[in-house]
C-alpha positions in Angstrom: -170.6 -78.1 -38.9 -172.2 -74.7 -37.3 -175.6 -74.3 -39.4 -176.2 -77.5 -40.3 -178.9 -79.7 -38.8 -179.3 -83.4 -39.7 -182.9 -84.7 -38.3 -184.2 -88.5 -38.6 -187.2 -88.3 -40.2 -190.8 -90.9 -39.5 -191.6 -93.5 -42.2 -194.5 -95.2 -41.6 -194.9 -98.5 -43.6 -198.6 -99.0 -45.2 -199.3 -102.5 -47.2 -200.8 -99.5 -49.8 -198.1 -96.8 -49.8 -195.5 -95.7 -47.3 -195.8 -92.3 -45.7 -192.2 -90.2 -45.5 -192.4 -87.6 -43.1 -190.7 -84.2 -44.3 -191.5 -81.4 -41.9 -193.9 -79.9 -39.0 -194.1 -76.3 -38.1 -193.2 -77.4 -34.6 -189.7 -79.1 -35.9 -186.3 -77.7 -35.3 -185.1 -76.3 -38.2 -188.7 -75.1 -39.5 -187.5 -71.2 -39.8 -190.9 -70.2 -41.9 -191.9 -71.2 -45.1 -191.7 -69.5 -48.7 -191.9 -72.3 -50.9 -191.2 -75.9 -51.8 -189.7 -77.5 -54.4 -188.6 -80.9 -55.7 -185.3 -81.3 -57.7 -184.0 -83.9 -59.9 -180.2 -84.7 -60.5 -179.3 -87.0 -62.7 -176.5 -90.2 -61.9 -173.0 -88.6 -61.2 -173.9 -85.2 -62.3 -173.0 -82.4 -59.9 -174.7 -79.3 -59.1 -173.6 -76.6 -57.4 -171.8 -74.4 -55.4 -174.2 -72.2 -54.4 -174.7 -70.2 -51.0 -178.0 -68.2 -49.9 -177.2 -65.2 -47.9 -181.0 -65.5 -46.7 -182.9 -68.6 -47.4 -182.7 -71.5 -45.2 -182.4 -74.7 -46.5 -184.4 -78.2 -45.1 -183.5 -80.9 -48.1 -185.0 -84.5 -48.2 -184.4 -87.0 -50.8 -187.4 -88.8 -51.7 -186.2 -91.1 -54.4 -182.6 -92.1 -54.9 -179.4 -91.0 -53.3 -178.0 -87.4 -53.3 -174.5 -86.9 -51.8 -174.6 -83.3 -49.8 -171.1 -81.5 -49.6 -171.7 -78.0 -47.0 -168.5 -76.0 -47.0 -168.0 -73.2 -44.3 -165.0 -71.7 -45.9 -162.4 -74.2 -43.9 -164.1 -77.7 -44.0 -166.4 -79.7 -45.7 -169.5 -81.6 -45.0 -170.6 -84.7 -46.7 -173.7 -86.6 -46.1 -175.8 -89.2 -48.1 -179.6 -89.0 -48.0 -181.6 -91.7 -49.2 -184.4 -93.8 -48.3 -182.4 -96.0 -46.2 -181.0 -93.1 -45.0 -184.2 -90.8 -44.2 -183.3 -87.6 -42.5 -183.9 -84.1 -43.6 -180.8 -81.6 -43.9 -181.2 -78.6 -42.9 -178.8 -76.0 -44.1 -178.8 -72.0 -42.8 -177.7 -69.1 -44.9 -174.4 -68.4 -45.8 -172.7 -71.9 -46.3 -171.7 -73.2 -49.4 -174.0 -76.3 -51.1 -173.3 -78.8 -54.1 -174.6 -82.0 -54.3 -174.3 -85.1 -56.8 -176.4 -87.9 -57.9 -175.4 -91.5 -56.8 -178.7 -93.5 -57.4 -180.4 -93.7 -60.9 -183.1 -91.5 -60.4 -182.6 -89.5 -57.8 -185.4 -86.6 -56.2 -185.2 -83.7 -53.6 -187.4 -82.3 -51.9 -186.8 -78.6 -50.3 -188.5 -76.8 -48.2 -187.4 -73.3 -48.0 -187.8 -70.3 -45.5 -188.6 -67.9 -48.5 -189.6 -67.5 -51.8 -186.6 -67.9 -54.6 -184.7 -64.7 -55.0 -181.7 -64.9 -57.4 -180.3 -61.6 -55.7 -179.9 -63.7 -52.3 -177.9 -66.2 -53.9 -174.2 -66.5 -54.9 -172.9 -69.7 -57.2 -169.9 -70.6 -57.9 -167.9 -73.6 -60.4 -167.6 -76.5 -58.9 -163.6 -76.6 -59.3 -163.4 -73.2 -57.1 -163.2 -75.3 -54.6 -160.5 -77.8 -53.4 -163.0 -81.0 -52.7 -162.1 -84.5 -54.2 -165.9 -85.9 -54.9 -164.6 -89.0 -54.4 -163.7 -89.0 -51.0 -165.9 -91.0 -48.7 -166.2 -89.1 -45.4 -170.1 -89.0 -44.7 -171.7 -89.3 -42.0 -175.0 -90.8 -41.0 
């Protein structure tokens, strides 16, 4: 889908604790830095739909598993991220996003290109788009 990039990330295994890379300024998808924040998603709960007009999202799942659905007005793209599928999902502005917690404890990191600004977001109800959350059309 145009405006969406999935980037494999490096994990460094260490006996005293692993290192999980998220993003460098030289990475594709880096569009500046506005803020970084963590968000939790309860198992089976769905957050969304939200569309940003300016912000580029860089989403990394640091704990659990989260299913992301991106909608461009014509089609849906479904991606599940976790420690086992450790990648960064970059979503450019003007795409709709919703996501669901799959694991028991789910934490994502967003490395946003701009600081949060409620004036550049649009929200819709989950049932405003015809998406079946039971479908398994995800890619890795």
